[in-house]
BAMARPA-731311 format. One record per residue (C-alpha): residue number from 0; x, y, z; residue in three letters. Coordinates in steps of 0.5 Angstrom, whole numbers, plus 500, padded with zeros to 3 digits. Example, Ala and Ser with C-alpha at 12.3 -4.5 7.8 and 13.67 -1.06 7.14 Angstrom:
BAMARPA-731311
num / X / Y / Z / residu
0 / 525 / 491 / 516 / ALA
1 / 527 / 498 / 514 / SER
END
This chain:
BAMARPA-731311
num / X / Y / Z / residu
0 / 472 / 526 / 538 / UNK
1 / 468 / 521 / 534 / UNK
2 / 466 / 522 / 526 / UNK
3 / 464 / 517 / 521 / UNK
4 / 469 / 517 / 515 / UNK
5 / 469 / 513 / 509 / UNK
6 / 473 / 512 / 502 / UNK
7 / 468 / 514 / 497 / UNK
8 / 473 / 514 / 491 / UNK
9 / 479 / 510 / 488 / UNK
10 / 483 / 511 / 482 / UNK
11 / 489 / 508 / 480 / UNK
12 / 494 / 508 / 473 / UNK
13 / 495 / 502 / 469 / UNK
14 / 502 / 501 / 472 / UNK
15 / 508 / 499 / 468 / UNK
16 / 514 / 496 / 469 / UNK
17 / 518 / 500 / 464 / UNK
18 / 519 / 508 / 464 / UNK
19 / 513 / 510 / 459 / UNK
20 / 517 / 517 / 458 / UNK
21 / 512 / 521 / 463 / UNK
22 / 514 / 526 / 468 / UNK
23 / 511 / 524 / 475 / UNK
24 / 506 / 530 / 474 / UNK
25 / 504 / 527 / 468 / UNK
26 / 503 / 520 / 471 / UNK
27 / 499 / 523 / 476 / UNK
28 / 495 / 528 / 472 / UNK
29 / 490 / 523 / 469 / UNK
30 / 489 / 520 / 476 / UNK
31 / 487 / 527 / 479 / UNK
32 / 483 / 529 / 473 / UNK
33 / 479 / 522 / 474 / UNK
34 / 478 / 522 / 481 / UNK
35 / 475 / 530 / 481 / UNK
36 / 470 / 527 / 475 / UNK
37 / 468 / 522 / 479 / UNK
38 / 466 / 526 / 485 / UNK
39 / 464 / 532 / 482 / UNK
40 / 469 / 536 / 487 / UNK
41 / 474 / 540 / 484 / UNK
42 / 477 / 543 / 491 / UNK
43 / 478 / 539 / 497 / UNK
44 / 478 / 541 / 504 / UNK
45 / 485 / 538 / 505 / UNK
46 / 490 / 535 / 500 / UNK
47 / 495 / 530 / 503 / UNK
48 / 500 / 526 / 498 / UNK
49 / 506 / 521 / 499 / UNK
50 / 512 / 520 / 495 / UNK
51 / 520 / 520 / 495 / UNK
52 / 524 / 525 / 493 / UNK
53 / 530 / 520 / 492 / UNK
54 / 526 / 516 / 487 / UNK
55 / 527 / 523 / 482 / UNK
56 / 533 / 525 / 485 / UNK
57 / 532 / 532 / 487 / UNK
58 / 529 / 535 / 493 / UNK
59 / 522 / 537 / 494 / UNK
60 / 520 / 533 / 488 / UNK
61 / 513 / 533 / 491 / UNK
62 / 512 / 540 / 490 / UNK
63 / 511 / 539 / 482 / UNK
64 / 506 / 534 / 483 / UNK
65 / 501 / 539 / 486 / UNK
66 / 501 / 542 / 479 / UNK
67 / 495 / 537 / 476 / UNK
68 / 492 / 538 / 483 / UNK
69 / 491 / 545 / 482 / UNK
70 / 494 / 549 / 488 / UNK
71 / 491 / 556 / 486 / UNK
72 / 487 / 559 / 490 / UNK
73 / 491 / 556 / 496 / UNK
74 / 489 / 550 / 498 / UNK
75 / 490 / 546 / 505 / UNK
76 / 496 / 541 / 503 / UNK
77 / 501 / 537 / 507 / UNK
78 / 506 / 531 / 505 / UNK
79 / 509 / 525 / 507 / UNK
80 / 516 / 522 / 505 / UNK
81 / 512 / 515 / 506 / UNK
82 / 507 / 511 / 502 / UNK
83 / 501 / 515 / 501 / UNK
84 / 497 / 510 / 506 / UNK
85 / 500 / 514 / 511 / UNK
86 / 498 / 520 / 508 / UNK
87 / 491 / 517 / 508 / UNK
88 / 492 / 516 / 516 / UNK
89 / 494 / 524 / 516 / UNK
90 / 488 / 526 / 512 / UNK
91 / 483 / 521 / 516 / UNK
92 / 486 / 525 / 523 / UNK
93 / 485 / 532 / 519 / UNK
94 / 477 / 530 / 518 / UNK
95 / 476 / 528 / 525 / UNK
96 / 477 / 536 / 527 / UNK
97 / 470 / 536 / 524 / UNK
98 / 471 / 543 / 520 / UNK
99 / 472 / 540 / 513 / UNK
100 / 468 / 534 / 510 / UNK
101 / 473 / 532 / 504 / UNK
102 / 480 / 530 / 503 / UNK
103 / 484 / 528 / 497 / UNK
104 / 490 / 523 / 498 / UNK
105 / 495 / 521 / 493 / UNK
106 / 501 / 517 / 492 / UNK
107 / 506 / 516 / 486 / UNK
108 / 513 / 513 / 484 / UNK
109 / 517 / 512 / 478 / UNK
110 / 522 / 506 / 480 / UNK
111 / 524 / 505 / 473 / UNK
112 / 528 / 511 / 474 / UNK
113 / 533 / 509 / 479 / UNK
114 / 536 / 503 / 483 / UNK
115 / 530 / 502 / 489 / UNK
116 / 534 / 497 / 492 / UNK
117 / 540 / 502 / 493 / UNK
118 / 535 / 508 / 495 / UNK
119 / 532 / 503 / 500 / UNK
120 / 538 / 503 / 504 / UNK
121 / 538 / 510 / 506 / UNK
122 / 532 / 508 / 511 / UNK
123 / 537 / 504 / 515 / UNK
124 / 541 / 506 / 521 / UNK
125 / 546 / 511 / 518 / UNK
126 / 551 / 509 / 523 / UNK
127 / 551 / 501 / 524 / UNK
128 / 547 / 498 / 518 / UNK
129 / 547 / 503 / 512 / UNK
130 / 555 / 503 / 511 / UNK
131 / 555 / 496 / 511 / UNK
132 / 550 / 496 / 504 / UNK
133 / 545 / 491 / 505 / UNK
134 / 540 / 492 / 500 / UNK
135 / 532 / 491 / 501 / UNK
136 / 532 / 484 / 498 / UNK
137 / 538 / 481 / 502 / UNK
138 / 535 / 484 / 508 / UNK
139 / 528 / 481 / 506 / UNK
140 / 532 / 474 / 505 / UNK
141 / 534 / 474 / 512 / UNK
142 / 527 / 475 / 514 / UNK
143 / 525 / 469 / 509 / UNK
144 / 530 / 464 / 512 / UNK
145 / 528 / 466 / 519 / UNK
146 / 521 / 465 / 517 / UNK
147 / 522 / 458 / 514 / UNK
148 / 526 / 455 / 519 / UNK
149 / 521 / 458 / 525 / UNK
150 / 515 / 456 / 521 / UNK
151 / 517 / 450 / 518 / UNK
152 / 515 / 452 / 511 / UNK
153 / 518 / 451 / 505 / UNK
154 / 520 / 455 / 498 / UNK
155 / 514 / 451 / 495 / UNK
156 / 510 / 455 / 500 / UNK
157 / 513 / 462 / 497 / UNK
158 / 512 / 460 / 490 / UNK
159 / 505 / 458 / 491 / UNK
160 / 504 / 465 / 494 / UNK
161 / 507 / 468 / 488 / UNK
162 / 503 / 464 / 483 / UNK
163 / 497 / 466 / 486 / UNK
164 / 498 / 473 / 486 / UNK
165 / 501 / 473 / 479 / UNK
166 / 494 / 469 / 477 / UNK
167 / 490 / 474 / 480 / UNK
168 / 494 / 480 / 477 / UNK
169 / 493 / 478 / 470 / UNK
170 / 485 / 479 / 472 / UNK
171 / 487 / 486 / 474 / UNK
172 / 487 / 491 / 468 / UNK
173 / 491 / 496 / 472 / UNK
174 / 497 / 490 / 474 / UNK
175 / 503 / 488 / 471 / UNK
176 / 501 / 481 / 467 / UNK
177 / 506 / 477 / 469 / UNK
178 / 507 / 469 / 467 / UNK
179 / 507 / 464 / 472 / UNK
180 / 513 / 463 / 477 / UNK
181 / 519 / 459 / 474 / UNK
182 / 521 / 454 / 479 / UNK
183 / 528 / 453 / 475 / UNK
184 / 529 / 460 / 476 / UNK
185 / 536 / 461 / 480 / UNK
186 / 536 / 465 / 487 / UNK
187 / 535 / 473 / 487 / UNK
188 / 538 / 472 / 494 / UNK
189 / 537 / 465 / 497 / UNK
190 / 531 / 463 / 499 / UNK
191 / 528 / 468 / 495 / UNK
192 / 527 / 467 / 487 / UNK
193 / 526 / 473 / 482 / UNK
194 / 518 / 471 / 483 / UNK
195 / 518 / 472 / 490 / UNK
196 / 520 / 479 / 489 / UNK
197 / 515 / 485 / 487 / UNK
198 / 517 / 488 / 480 / UNK
199 / 519 / 494 / 479 / UNK
200 / 513 / 499 / 477 / UNK
201 / 511 / 506 / 475 / UNK
202 / 504 / 508 / 478 / UNK
203 / 500 / 513 / 482 / UNK
204 / 493 / 512 / 485 / UNK
205 / 489 / 517 / 489 / UNK
206 / 483 / 516 / 494 / UNK
207 / 478 / 521 / 496 / UNK
208 / 475 / 521 / 504 / UNK
209 / 469 / 524 / 506 / UNK
210 / 465 / 525 / 512 / UNK
211 / 458 / 523 / 515 / UNK
212 / 453 / 526 / 510 / UNK
213 / 458 / 528 / 505 / UNK
214 / 460 / 521 / 504 / UNK
215 / 453 / 518 / 503 / UNK
216 / 452 / 524 / 498 / UNK
217 / 458 / 522 / 494 / UNK
218 / 458 / 514 / 494 / UNK
219 / 452 / 510 / 494 / UNK
220 / 456 / 505 / 498 / UNK
221 / 461 / 508 / 502 / UNK
222 / 467 / 504 / 505 / UNK
223 / 467 / 506 / 512 / UNK
224 / 473 / 506 / 516 / UNK
225 / 471 / 503 / 523 / UNK
226 / 479 / 502 / 525 / UNK
227 / 485 / 504 / 523 / UNK
228 / 492 / 503 / 527 / UNK
229 / 499 / 504 / 525 / UNK
230 / 505 / 501 / 529 / UNK
231 / 512 / 500 / 529 / UNK
232 / 517 / 495 / 531 / UNK
233 / 525 / 497 / 533 / UNK
234 / 529 / 500 / 527 / UNK
235 / 534 / 495 / 527 / UNK
236 / 533 / 488 / 524 / UNK
237 / 537 / 485 / 529 / UNK
238 / 533 / 488 / 535 / UNK
239 / 527 / 484 / 533 / UNK
240 / 524 / 477 / 531 / UNK
241 / 524 / 477 / 524 / UNK
242 / 520 / 471 / 523 / UNK
243 / 514 / 475 / 526 / UNK
244 / 511 / 482 / 526 / UNK
245 / 509 / 484 / 532 / UNK
246 / 507 / 491 / 530 / UNK
247 / 502 / 488 / 525 / UNK
248 / 499 / 484 / 530 / UNK
249 / 498 / 490 / 535 / UNK
250 / 495 / 494 / 529 / UNK
251 / 491 / 489 / 527 / UNK
252 / 488 / 488 / 534 / UNK
253 / 487 / 495 / 535 / UNK
254 / 484 / 496 / 528 / UNK
255 / 479 / 491 / 529 / UNK
256 / 481 / 486 / 524 / UNK
257 / 477 / 480 / 526 / UNK
258 / 472 / 478 / 522 / UNK
259 / 474 / 481 / 515 / UNK
260 / 472 / 477 / 509 / UNK
261 / 478 / 481 / 504 / UNK
262 / 485 / 483 / 506 / UNK
263 / 489 / 487 / 501 / UNK
264 / 496 / 486 / 504 / UNK
265 / 502 / 490 / 502 / UNK
266 / 507 / 484 / 501 / UNK
267 / 513 / 486 / 497 / UNK
268 / 516 / 479 / 498 / UNK
269 / 512 / 472 / 498 / UNK
270 / 514 / 471 / 505 / UNK
271 / 511 / 477 / 508 / UNK
272 / 504 / 475 / 506 / UNK
273 / 505 / 469 / 510 / UNK
274 / 508 / 473 / 516 / UNK
275 / 502 / 478 / 515 / UNK
276 / 497 / 472 / 515 / UNK
277 / 499 / 470 / 521 / UNK
278 / 500 / 476 / 525 / UNK
279 / 493 / 479 / 523 / UNK
280 / 490 / 472 / 524 / UNK
281 / 487 / 471 / 517 / UNK
282 / 484 / 464 / 516 / UNK
283 / 483 / 460 / 510 / UNK
284 / 476 / 463 / 509 / UNK
285 / 479 / 470 / 508 / UNK
286 / 480 / 472 / 501 / UNK
287 / 487 / 475 / 501 / UNK
288 / 490 / 480 / 495 / UNK
289 / 485 / 478 / 490 / UNK
290 / 488 / 484 / 486 / UNK
291 / 494 / 481 / 485 / UNK
292 / 498 / 485 / 491 / UNK
293 / 504 / 488 / 490 / UNK
294 / 507 / 482 / 487 / UNK
295 / 503 / 484 / 481 / UNK
296 / 505 / 491 / 481 / UNK
297 / 509 / 495 / 486 / UNK
298 / 509 / 503 / 485 / UNK
299 / 513 / 505 / 491 / UNK
300 / 510 / 510 / 495 / UNK
301 / 503 / 508 / 492 / UNK
302 / 502 / 501 / 493 / UNK
303 / 500 / 501 / 500 / UNK
304 / 495 / 506 / 499 / UNK
305 / 493 / 502 / 493 / UNK
306 / 492 / 496 / 498 / UNK
307 / 487 / 500 / 502 / UNK
308 / 483 / 503 / 495 / UNK
309 / 483 / 495 / 492 / UNK
310 / 480 / 493 / 499 / UNK
311 / 475 / 499 / 499 / UNK
312 / 473 / 497 / 492 / UNK
313 / 470 / 491 / 495 / UNK
314 / 465 / 495 / 499 / UNK
315 / 463 / 499 / 494 / UNK
316 / 461 / 494 / 489 / UNK
317 / 458 / 490 / 495 / UNK
318 / 462 / 484 / 494 / UNK
319 / 464 / 484 / 501 / UNK
320 / 462 / 487 / 508 / UNK
321 / 468 / 488 / 512 / UNK
322 / 475 / 489 / 509 / UNK
323 / 482 / 490 / 511 / UNK
324 / 487 / 494 / 507 / UNK
325 / 495 / 494 / 510 / UNK
326 / 501 / 498 / 508 / UNK
327 / 508 / 497 / 510 / UNK
328 / 514 / 501 / 511 / UNK
329 / 521 / 500 / 513 / UNK
330 / 526 / 494 / 513 / UNK
331 / 523 / 487 / 514 / UNK
332 / 516 / 490 / 515 / UNK
333 / 518 / 494 / 521 / UNK
334 / 512 / 499 / 520 / UNK
335 / 505 / 497 / 519 / UNK
336 / 499 / 500 / 518 / UNK
337 / 492 / 497 / 518 / UNK
338 / 485 / 500 / 516 / UNK
339 / 479 / 496 / 517 / UNK
340 / 473 / 498 / 513 / UNK
341 / 465 / 496 / 513 / UNK
342 / 459 / 497 / 509 / UNK
343 / 456 / 501 / 515 / UNK
344 / 459 / 505 / 520 / UNK
345 / 459 / 503 / 527 / UNK
346 / 454 / 506 / 531 / UNK
END
């Protein structure tokens, strides 16, 4: 079944690098209140969220986050233990059923209350890799080295990505305002320096999807989803070419990434942007991460959804006609989701 579905509203917190003393429901509450006010909708046909219980350290932590949403009278609700970009994917599929017209998607995370590098180790193979204890940054450094050697790129190319992202982030009222990269900084894990690694960030975001005439009613210029696809590479980093992202390439082709004017890439390390640019065939004419991207604000479990929201905002304000939002999950860009949006639905 084919149905026109669009992003009609996007709200995010002003992200912070330190714990502001808010619980996750308190962090989320203003976002939900604002998006309800913007759309004029108090109850949605479907609600789906993305979060990680490991960040809060207790099971079913996402249940308490339903308090700001309002779960009584009972609502149709689901949850993914992934970045909320995958919650958006589920909501998109739910809207294709053609029995509801709106869906609320949100994600949230407080990285300041735990050690994210250790938490991400739990997503590795539990028998062969996780017991070795390789943290997220160490694995990323392996990928960065593989890319530099294969592509002939230099560490200066990585620093250029970080510098551009931080400069854009300082223009974004929601991102962390970080100083320019310091080339004298020591390595975090070679060849990655501290500025090549996304900062610890607390934050939340929400998106409303709507179908057909309801989307036109809620938004003057909806960001119509004309292509969306999710692909995964082998789980083990040793079973794939780390210098490339085959899953991103396939997802981009399936989603129709050719011809986009703006691309928001969920690159949590500077080299990931370069790998994704190549995989998605993004030329120099494509504006990449004008929001500053994850290198300027990386609220875990919301950063991928924010990439889709930031891209959609370019359609909403009329500054672009075709955009791409990207989300990643797993070690070394293992999973990639690509969402292409346009100012008009494909007829």
